Backbone bond lengths (Angstrom), bond angles and torsions (degrees), N, CA, C in turn:
res aa  C-N    CA-C-N  psi(-1)  N-CA   C-N-CA  omega(-1)  CA-C   N-CA-C  phi
1 X - - - 1.457 - - 1.522 110.67 -
2 X 1.323 116.42 135.95 1.454 121.92 175.35 1.519 109.13 -118.78
3 X 1.329 116.62 127.80 1.462 122.33 178.55 1.522 109.01 -115.82
4 X 1.334 116.88 131.39 1.451 122.29 179.96 1.523 110.61 -100.83
5 X 1.350 115.73 125.18 1.459 121.57 -177.32 1.521 110.64 -134.88
6 X 1.330 116.39 147.36 1.456 121.55 170.45 1.524 108.88 -89.09
7 X 1.337 116.69 153.41 1.451 120.89 -178.49 1.526 108.73 -150.43
8 X 1.349 116.90 147.63 1.459 118.97 179.66 1.530 110.40 -75.02
9 X 1.319 115.46 159.38 1.467 120.83 -172.61 1.524 112.90 -63.72
10 X 1.332 117.54 -39.05 1.465 119.84 -178.26 1.526 111.19 -63.14
11 X 1.326 116.67 -44.76 1.461 120.02 177.79 1.522 110.79 -66.60
12 X 1.339 116.96 -38.52 1.465 120.95 179.81 1.524 111.26 -61.53
13 X 1.320 116.66 -45.62 1.469 120.66 179.45 1.522 110.48 -62.29
14 X 1.324 116.98 -39.76 1.467 120.92 179.72 1.522 111.32 -64.79
15 X 1.331 117.26 -37.36 1.463 120.84 178.52 1.524 110.36 -67.42
16 X 1.319 116.35 -45.76 1.467 120.81 179.90 1.530 110.80 -62.53
17 X 1.326 116.68 -36.01 1.465 121.20 179.76 1.527 113.10 -84.23
18 X 1.336 116.07 1.42 1.468 122.58 176.93 1.526 113.37 66.61
19 X 1.323 117.56 23.58 1.465 120.79 174.32 1.518 111.53 -98.40
20 X 1.309 116.90 -8.01 1.470 122.24 173.49 1.520 107.72 -127.00
21 X 1.306 116.51 116.55 1.461 121.13 -175.35 1.527 112.67 -120.68
22 X 1.327 116.08 1.93 1.469 121.23 178.54 1.526 108.27 -132.79
23 X 1.318 116.49 123.71 1.456 121.78 177.83 1.532 108.71 -100.15
24 X 1.336 116.45 128.23 1.462 122.07 -179.63 1.524 108.57 -95.95
25 X 1.335 116.33 126.24 1.457 120.60 -178.69 1.528 110.73 -138.36
26 X 1.327 115.58 141.99 1.462 122.10 174.98 1.520 108.76 -123.40
27 X 1.321 116.74 144.13 1.460 120.85 -179.94 1.521 109.32 -87.19
28 X 1.327 115.21 101.90 1.460 120.81 -178.90 1.527 110.35 -76.66
29 X 1.326 115.27 167.14 1.454 121.42 179.40 1.525 109.20 -59.10
30 X 1.315 115.84 133.01 1.469 123.05 -179.90 1.533 113.10 65.47
31 X 1.321 117.24 18.89 1.463 120.55 177.86 1.523 109.98 -68.02
32 X 1.329 116.34 140.39 1.465 120.61 178.56 1.521 111.73 -88.33
33 X 1.339 116.32 -3.31 1.456 120.65 -177.57 1.528 111.34 -103.58
34 X 1.322 115.49 131.18 1.453 121.52 176.18 1.528 107.55 -115.09
35 X 1.338 115.27 96.28 1.461 120.14 -174.08 1.521 112.92 -69.11
36 X 1.322 117.09 -18.38 1.460 120.01 178.78 1.523 111.65 -67.76
37 X 1.328 116.92 -18.29 1.467 120.68 -179.68 1.526 112.68 -83.48
38 X 1.330 117.48 -12.91 1.461 120.20 179.33 1.517 110.56 -67.77
39 X 1.316 115.47 135.37 1.461 121.93 -179.51 1.532 110.06 -128.34
40 X 1.321 115.32 166.62 1.457 121.06 177.53 1.531 110.47 -54.91
41 X 1.325 115.84 135.29 1.466 125.58 179.08 1.524 114.14 78.23
42 X 1.344 118.42 0.36 1.456 119.71 169.68 1.524 108.72 -66.17
43 X 1.326 116.13 160.28 1.451 121.74 -177.98 1.532 110.01 -112.89
44 X 1.328 116.16 137.28 1.461 121.50 172.04 1.522 108.39 -111.93
45 X 1.313 115.99 128.27 1.460 122.54 174.94 1.525 107.71 -99.47
46 X 1.323 116.23 106.89 1.460 121.68 179.24 1.528 109.66 -92.61
47 X 1.328 116.17 145.02 1.459 122.37 172.76 1.516 109.20 -128.09
48 X 1.344 116.30 124.69 1.467 121.11 175.04 1.522 108.29 -123.10
49 X 1.322 115.98 161.22 1.467 120.29 -175.31 1.516 112.46 -61.78
50 X 1.336 117.47 -46.76 1.460 121.07 -174.17 1.520 114.10 -92.06
51 X 1.320 117.33 -36.41 1.471 120.11 -177.30 1.519 112.85 -87.25
52 X 1.322 117.32 -15.60 1.455 120.09 -177.91 1.519 111.55 74.95
53 X 1.331 116.32 -142.12 1.468 122.22 -175.35 1.525 110.82 -94.67
54 X 1.336 115.80 131.69 1.461 120.01 172.11 1.527 108.84 -143.47
55 X 1.336 115.22 162.60 1.463 120.71 -171.25 1.527 111.38 -121.68
56 X 1.326 114.67 144.45 1.462 121.47 175.23 1.522 108.82 -134.22
57 X 1.327 115.55 156.57 1.464 121.25 176.34 1.521 109.18 -105.96
58 X 1.309 116.58 137.59 1.464 121.82 178.24 1.529 109.61 -77.75
59 X 1.309 117.11 127.65 1.460 122.76 178.28 1.530 111.79 -97.82
60 X 1.318 116.74 -41.92 1.465 121.79 174.47 1.519 108.91 -163.98
61 X 1.320 117.07 159.35 1.461 122.31 179.32 1.522 108.47 -130.36
62 X 1.340 116.06 123.50 1.459 121.59 179.35 1.524 110.27 -117.82
63 X 1.322 116.44 135.74 1.467 121.46 179.32 1.524 109.69 -107.15
64 X 1.333 115.82 135.69 1.464 121.47 179.70 1.528 109.83 -128.24
65 X 1.319 115.28 154.00 1.459 120.36 -179.37 1.522 112.54 -78.47
66 X 1.325 117.14 -21.69 1.458 120.82 -177.76 1.519 110.68 -153.29
67 X 1.324 115.95 163.88 1.459 120.85 175.14 1.523 111.22 -67.01
68 X 1.310 116.39 -34.16 1.467 120.78 177.54 1.524 109.73 -58.82
69 X 1.327 116.42 -45.61 1.459 121.02 178.78 1.530 110.71 -65.78
70 X 1.324 116.51 -42.35 1.463 120.88 -178.87 1.523 111.19 -60.23
71 X 1.333 117.00 -53.13 1.460 119.75 -175.24 1.522 112.46 -72.32
72 X 1.334 117.18 -25.54 1.463 119.82 175.61 1.521 110.55 -66.77
73 X 1.339 116.47 -40.66 1.456 120.95 -176.21 1.534 113.33 -90.61
74 X 1.326 117.00 -31.91 1.464 120.43 -177.02 1.529 112.43 -95.77
75 X 1.337 117.10 -20.92 1.458 120.26 -174.87 1.516 111.39 77.17
76 X 1.334 116.96 -175.90 1.460 121.51 -178.43 1.522 112.93 -116.96
77 X 1.329 118.19 -9.75 1.467 120.95 -172.61 1.518 112.96 -58.27
78 X 1.332 117.69 -44.62 1.456 120.71 -177.12 1.531 113.14 -115.22
79 X 1.322 117.08 6.73 1.463 120.18 -176.90 1.523 113.29 -99.59
80 X 1.322 117.42 -20.12 1.457 120.61 -177.57 1.519 109.77 -134.71
81 X 1.317 115.88 145.94 1.467 120.63 -177.87 1.522 112.21 -100.15
82 X 1.353 117.46 5.02 1.458 118.87 -173.06 1.526 114.84 -122.27
83 X 1.342 118.76 -23.38 1.455 119.51 -175.25 1.524 111.53 -156.92
84 X 1.322 116.64 155.05 1.462 122.31 173.28 1.523 111.55 -105.89
85 X 1.329 116.57 3.70 1.461 121.43 179.19 1.528 109.32 -90.91
86 X 1.318 116.83 124.10 1.464 121.14 -174.23 1.519 112.53 -61.92
87 X 1.329 117.50 -45.69 1.461 120.47 -177.53 1.527 111.14 -65.55
88 X 1.313 116.13 -39.70 1.463 119.32 177.81 1.524 110.65 -67.34
89 X 1.336 116.56 -37.61 1.469 120.84 178.11 1.526 110.36 -61.75
90 X 1.317 116.75 -41.81 1.477 120.88 178.68 1.522 110.15 -61.96
91 X 1.331 116.85 -45.11 1.466 120.86 179.32 1.527 111.20 -61.95
92 X 1.332 116.21 -42.05 1.460 119.88 -178.77 1.522 112.33 -63.85
93 X 1.340 117.18 -41.21 1.463 120.25 179.35 1.523 110.47 -67.79
94 X 1.322 116.54 -40.27 1.472 120.29 -179.50 1.522 112.87 -66.61
95 X 1.328 116.89 -19.41 1.465 120.67 177.93 1.522 112.22 -74.97
96 X 1.320 116.72 -19.49 1.458 120.33 -179.85 1.525 110.29 -64.19
97 X 1.299 116.36 143.41 1.456 122.47 -174.13 1.530 112.44 -54.82
98 X 1.320 115.93 115.73 1.459 121.46 175.08 1.511 115.87 78.81
99 X 1.344 118.37 -2.77 1.457 120.42 -173.51 1.528 113.27 -70.99
100 X 1.324 118.23 -41.96 1.461 119.83 -175.24 1.525 111.18 -60.89
101 X 1.336 117.14 -46.06 1.468 120.98 179.56 1.527 110.71 -67.72
102 X 1.333 116.85 -39.91 1.461 120.71 -178.72 1.522 111.26 -65.15
103 X 1.330 117.24 -40.10 1.467 120.87 -179.16 1.522 110.58 -68.42
104 X 1.325 117.25 -39.55 1.472 120.23 177.62 1.523 111.24 -61.39
105 X 1.336 115.99 -33.61 1.467 119.91 -177.19 1.525 112.90 -87.82
106 X 1.350 116.95 -43.27 1.471 120.46 -170.36 1.520 114.88 -119.28
107 X 1.338 117.63 -1.73 1.449 119.33 -175.93 1.516 111.24 80.50
108 X 1.340 116.94 -166.29 1.451 121.42 -173.94 1.528 110.02 -144.68
109 X 1.330 116.15 151.20 1.463 121.70 -176.65 1.531 110.97 -111.03
110 X 1.318 115.47 138.13 1.460 122.77 170.56 1.526 106.58 -109.44
111 X 1.341 115.91 108.03 1.455 121.74 -175.23 1.524 108.80 -101.37
112 X 1.316 117.37 107.99 1.462 122.05 178.63 1.525 108.52 -76.53
113 X 1.328 116.23 130.04 1.455 120.74 -172.96 1.531 111.84 -132.79
114 X 1.319 115.25 157.55 1.462 122.91 174.51 1.525 108.12 -126.01
115 X 1.318 116.98 121.40 1.463 121.07 179.85 1.526 110.56 -63.93
116 X 1.345 116.20 135.86 1.456 121.67 179.37 1.531 111.62 -106.71
117 X 1.323 117.00 -65.91 1.460 120.23 179.74 1.523 110.14 -168.67
118 X 1.326 115.29 165.12 1.456 122.56 175.99 1.518 109.42 -111.36
119 X 1.317 117.56 141.38 1.460 120.63 178.73 1.525 111.17 -61.20
120 X 1.326 117.02 -32.21 1.463 120.72 -176.88 1.530 112.85 -74.45
121 X 1.321 117.78 -23.28 1.467 120.78 -174.80 1.525 112.75 -127.60
122 X 1.323 117.14 18.60 1.461 120.83 -171.73 1.532 112.33 -61.04
123 X 1.334 118.26 -39.74 1.462 118.97 -178.21 1.517 111.40 -66.87
124 X 1.317 117.16 -40.95 1.460 120.36 177.31 1.519 110.56 -63.93
125 X 1.337 116.88 -41.21 1.462 120.73 -179.33 1.526 111.27 -66.17
126 X 1.329 117.39 -40.80 1.463 120.54 177.61 1.527 110.64 -64.98
127 X 1.336 115.76 -41.16 1.467 119.50 178.09 1.522 110.85 -60.61
128 X 1.334 116.66 -45.93 1.464 120.50 -178.36 1.528 111.23 -64.43
129 X 1.339 117.03 -37.29 1.468 119.91 178.74 1.527 110.83 -68.04
130 X 1.331 116.84 -42.08 1.467 120.32 178.30 1.521 110.70 -64.59
131 X 1.314 116.18 -39.82 1.461 121.04 -179.60 1.526 111.46 -68.44
132 X 1.336 116.19 -39.20 1.460 120.54 -173.73 1.522 113.96 -70.41
133 X 1.347 117.88 -27.04 1.476 119.44 -177.81 1.518 112.73 -80.60
134 X 1.345 116.82 -12.38 1.464 118.94 177.82 1.526 109.90 -65.18
135 X 1.311 115.61 131.44 1.464 121.21 -179.90 1.526 107.94 -157.64
136 X 1.336 116.68 76.63 1.474 120.63 -174.65 1.528 112.49 -55.44
137 X 1.314 116.04 127.26 1.467 119.59 179.08 1.517 109.98 -159.70
138 X 1.319 115.45 157.72 1.456 121.72 173.60 1.520 108.89 -90.20
139 X 1.302 115.83 118.82 1.460 120.80 177.41 1.517 109.87 -76.91
140 X 1.329 115.33 -39.68 1.463 122.01 176.22 1.527 107.06 -154.64
141 X 1.318 116.59 -172.35 1.450 119.41 177.62 1.513 113.12 -68.85
142 X 1.337 117.14 -10.92 1.465 120.84 -176.78 1.527 113.42 -121.10
143 X 1.330 117.35 -7.85 1.469 120.14 -177.54 1.527 109.85 -130.54
144 X 1.318 115.75 132.45 1.461 122.24 170.31 1.526 107.69 -124.97
145 X 1.312 116.24 159.68 1.460 119.14 -175.91 1.525 110.83 -155.47
146 X 1.329 114.72 161.49 1.453 120.64 167.96 1.506 117.67 92.35
147 X 1.320 119.52 4.62 1.460 119.17 -179.89 1.520 112.34 -74.39
148 X 1.316 117.32 -30.05 1.463 122.51 -179.84 1.524 108.83 -119.52
149 X 1.338 117.15 140.51 1.454 121.67 178.91 1.518 111.00 -124.92
150 X 1.320 115.75 151.87 1.462 120.42 179.45 1.525 109.85 -139.71
151 X 1.330 115.59 148.82 1.465 121.83 175.28 1.513 108.71 -134.06
152 X 1.327 117.02 135.81 1.463 121.71 179.31 1.519 109.71 -125.66
153 X 1.316 115.53 142.12 1.462 122.74 175.37 1.516 108.23 -106.88
154 X 1.317 117.46 129.52 1.459 120.94 -176.64 1.531 111.86 -98.31
155 X 1.305 114.55 168.24 1.467 121.63 178.08 1.523 110.85 -59.15
156 X 1.328 116.95 -29.40 1.470 121.40 -179.21 1.524 112.85 -89.06
157 X 1.337 116.76 14.30 1.467 123.71 173.27 1.526 114.19 74.46
158 X 1.316 117.50 15.89 1.462 120.17 176.78 1.531 110.20 -95.73
159 X 1.325 115.57 152.19 1.459 121.81 178.18 1.526 108.79 -117.02
160 X 1.334 115.81 129.66 1.459 121.48 177.91 1.531 108.78 -123.61
161 X 1.320 115.91 146.45 1.466 120.75 -178.59 1.524 110.49 -124.03
162 X 1.323 115.17 163.22 1.461 121.00 176.84 1.510 110.10 -161.02
163 X 1.325 116.63 160.52 1.471 122.16 176.58 1.519 109.06 -123.13
164 X 1.317 116.01 160.26 1.453 119.96 177.64 1.527 110.38 -73.46
165 X 1.318 115.84 150.72 1.463 122.87 175.59 1.528 107.16 -128.63
166 X 1.308 116.38 116.02 1.465 121.43 -177.70 1.531 109.71 -108.40
167 X 1.336 116.08 132.75 1.460 120.66 -177.35 1.530 110.81 -124.53
168 X 1.315 115.31 170.71 1.466 120.80 179.30 1.520 111.77 -75.61
169 X 1.324 117.23 -5.83 1.462 121.77 175.91 1.528 107.52 -126.75
170 X 1.300 118.59 -153.85 1.470 121.40 -178.01 1.522 111.83 -101.42
171 X 1.323 117.43 26.84 1.463 121.14 -174.35 1.522 113.44 -93.44
172 X 1.315 118.72 -1.72 1.454 120.82 -178.46 1.513 112.16 -77.37
173 X 1.342 115.57 -173.08 1.459 120.30 177.78 1.517 110.17 -151.98
174 X 1.331 115.00 153.83 1.452 121.04 177.11 1.530 109.83 -75.68
175 X 1.330 115.51 163.72 1.457 120.67 -179.66 1.529 111.56 -61.71
176 X 1.343 116.33 -36.83 1.464 119.77 -179.87 1.530 111.38 -61.41
177 X 1.320 116.11 -44.00 1.468 119.39 -178.55 1.520 111.57 -71.88
178 X 1.319 117.13 -28.95 1.464 120.03 174.50 1.526 110.10 -66.00
179 X 1.344 116.66 -43.16 1.465 120.79 176.94 1.526 110.98 -63.62
180 X 1.329 115.88 -39.21 1.464 120.58 178.06 1.523 110.67 -63.45
181 X 1.336 116.79 -41.30 1.465 120.36 178.01 1.527 110.45 -60.86
182 X 1.324 116.28 -40.20 1.463 120.94 176.50 1.519 110.37 -61.65
183 X 1.326 116.99 -43.25 1.460 122.07 178.91 1.528 111.62 -61.94
184 X 1.334 116.27 -48.61 1.465 120.28 -178.25 1.525 110.82 -64.47
185 X 1.332 117.01 -37.11 1.465 120.88 176.92 1.523 110.64 -58.36
186 X 1.338 116.31 -31.89 1.459 121.70 -179.68 1.527 112.82 -94.31
187 X 1.328 117.01 14.60 1.456 121.02 169.13 1.512 116.67 86.17
188 X 1.333 118.04 17.30 1.459 120.05 -179.64 1.530 110.30 -120.01
189 X 1.353 115.55 161.08 1.467 118.60 179.19 1.519 113.34 -148.10
190 X 1.340 117.89 5.12 1.461 119.08 -177.06 1.520 111.15 -116.88
191 X 1.332 115.88 115.32 1.462 123.03 -177.93 1.524 110.03 -98.58
192 X 1.346 115.43 141.69 1.461 121.67 177.88 1.527 111.24 -105.52
193 X 1.334 116.04 -44.30 1.463 121.20 -177.14 1.527 109.48 -137.26
194 X 1.343 115.57 150.41 1.461 121.23 -179.08 1.522 110.52 -142.08
195 X 1.335 114.93 138.62 1.462 121.61 175.24 1.519 108.18 -132.09
196 X 1.340 116.12 136.86 1.457 121.32 175.26 1.528 108.64 -129.01
197 X 1.338 116.58 133.58 1.461 122.41 -177.11 1.525 108.58 -122.48
198 X 1.331 115.95 127.29 1.456 119.48 -176.67 1.529 112.20 -83.75
199 X 1.320 116.31 -174.11 1.465 121.51 -173.47 1.525 113.39 -65.49
200 X 1.336 117.31 -19.13 1.464 121.35 179.83 1.523 112.64 -99.47
201 X 1.328 116.18 3.76 1.455 120.02 -179.84 1.510 113.99 87.19
202 X 1.335 116.36 8.49 1.463 120.78 179.12 1.519 111.17 -91.24
203 X 1.323 116.25 153.22 1.452 120.22 176.11 1.528 109.74 -68.68
204 X 1.321 115.72 142.32 1.462 121.39 -179.74 1.522 109.59 -127.84
205 X 1.317 115.46 159.12 1.453 121.57 178.78 1.521 109.79 -103.51
206 X 1.324 118.45 143.58 1.466 120.46 179.02 1.530 111.73 -58.26
207 X 1.327 116.28 141.68 1.455 120.49 176.78 1.533 109.86 -71.29
208 X 1.317 116.82 175.10 1.460 120.82 -178.23 1.516 112.88 -59.86
209 X 1.330 116.31 -41.03 1.467 119.71 -179.56 1.520 110.98 -64.40
210 X 1.342 116.75 -40.61 1.469 120.48 179.67 1.529 111.17 -67.64
211 X 1.321 116.07 -37.84 1.467 119.80 178.13 1.529 110.56 -61.33
212 X 1.319 115.63 -43.74 1.464 119.86 177.96 1.528 110.54 -64.00
213 X 1.313 116.20 -43.84 1.466 122.44 179.89 1.524 110.22 -59.15
214 X 1.339 115.57 -45.85 1.462 121.52 -179.73 1.523 110.99 -62.50
215 X 1.312 117.49 -42.47 1.461 120.84 -177.60 1.521 112.11 -64.21
216 X 1.316 116.80 -31.76 1.463 119.94 -176.44 1.536 113.19 -79.46
217 X 1.330 116.97 -6.76 1.464 119.81 -176.27 1.523 113.64 -71.15
218 X 1.324 117.03 -38.74 1.464 120.46 -170.87 1.519 110.30 -159.77
219 X 1.313 116.08 155.57 1.468 120.06 176.17 1.526 111.61 -65.90
220 X 1.341 116.61 -18.02 1.465 120.61 179.46 1.527 112.98 -96.76
221 X 1.326 117.36 4.98 1.461 120.06 -176.16 1.522 113.14 -61.64
222 X 1.312 117.26 -26.91 1.463 119.59 -179.76 1.527 111.44 -59.59
223 X 1.331 117.31 -22.75 1.466 121.81 -177.54 1.526 113.27 -91.31
224 X 1.326 118.38 0.87 1.470 120.60 178.71 1.523 109.37 -57.35
225 X 1.328 115.79 129.73 1.457 121.08 177.87 1.523 109.54 -93.60
226 X 1.330 116.40 129.98 1.466 122.91 -178.99 1.524 108.12 -117.14
227 X 1.315 116.35 127.66 1.458 121.06 -175.42 1.526 111.21 -73.84
228 X 1.341 115.90 127.13 1.468 122.03 177.74 1.523 111.94 -103.21
229 X 1.353 116.40 -36.58 1.463 121.51 -179.01 1.507 109.39 -142.01
230 X 1.335 116.47 127.04 1.458 120.40 179.43 1.525 111.39 -77.70
231 X 1.321 117.47 -32.23 1.463 121.25 -175.98 1.520 112.21 -59.90
232 X 1.316 116.93 -47.20 1.468 119.91 179.66 1.525 112.82 -112.15
233 X 1.335 115.73 10.18 1.468 122.93 178.97 1.530 111.65 54.19
234 X 1.326 115.08 41.71 1.463 120.06 176.33 1.525 109.46 -73.51
235 X 1.314 116.25 132.07 1.464 120.99 -179.35 1.522 109.95 -127.59
236 X 1.318 114.68 162.82 1.452 121.41 173.35 1.522 108.06 -134.32
237 X 1.314 116.52 140.04 1.458 120.53 178.61 1.526 110.13 -81.17
238 X 1.319 115.61 147.75 1.460 120.78 -176.07 1.518 111.89 -57.05
239 X 1.338 118.89 -36.94 1.468 120.64 -177.59 1.526 111.91 -61.05
240 X 1.340 116.94 -23.50 1.466 120.01 177.71 1.530 111.10 -75.75
241 X 1.329 116.72 -23.57 1.463 121.42 -179.34 1.517 112.66 -89.57
242 X 1.341 116.15 -13.98 1.464 119.32 -179.33 1.535 108.46 -142.29
243 X 1.348 116.38 67.25 1.475 120.86 -174.82 1.525 112.00 -67.53
244 X 1.327 113.87 154.69 1.468 121.80 178.65 1.525 111.37 51.68
245 X 1.316 114.40 45.92 1.469 119.41 -178.50 1.514 110.52 -63.13
246 X 1.321 116.67 143.36 1.448 123.43 -171.35 1.519 114.73 -76.83
247 X 1.362 118.02 -19.78 1.472 118.13 -167.44 1.509 116.76 -109.14
248 X 1.344 119.13 22.30 1.465 120.08 -175.27 1.532 112.92 -60.14
249 X 1.316 117.92 -30.47 1.469 120.57 -176.75 1.532 112.20 -87.79
250 X 1.336 117.20 7.79 1.465 119.40 -174.43 1.534 113.76 -118.11
251 X 1.333 117.36 -20.81 1.468 118.49 -176.54 1.532 110.18 -82.47
């Protein structure tokens, strides 16, 4: 489930900076949103004036009868972006349009969230995630890993990462396929964007085997965007890297 919500800039910045991890919401009269339907791993698409669109994953949803109960049990550290004082936090929430009456009637929700990415900075975020997982090391005398990292963004707004695994035979795998294995393990198969970072921190292009692997994942794989340049966010679609692919009628 994906729920679309508007949010003020101060709260949005706090979520992106990971200083706000709980969103407080009340169901106002004639509200089109039913927060009780939100479940773990659902996605919320937030829109703010300055940050634009960004995505978070729902971790848990707790319902309380009052703000006093909410802040007593949840605290203020990650629930509010303006104060750590409980009484002031209650006053600030009640100032929101229609919230005081709505909370008295229907209670209030504390939605625990995990920031995923912003549409405005997604390529930079994917690059940083691919770069950060690199950790070159010898696993054994015959296996080394971690020189190359990859990050993929899926249709369901999740990001998965992987590193290359090199072996003394042909049993290893590229970072892209490791990330794909992580994705499939979590029940997904449709990729939207892909970034690969080599051992020197430079962007890399998927090898022939990875291109074939990617194409076989979904009928929409031809539209996967692969980052070529971070400076100007130049991308290339997978179909350009594997033209006249043989399996279009089979996926």
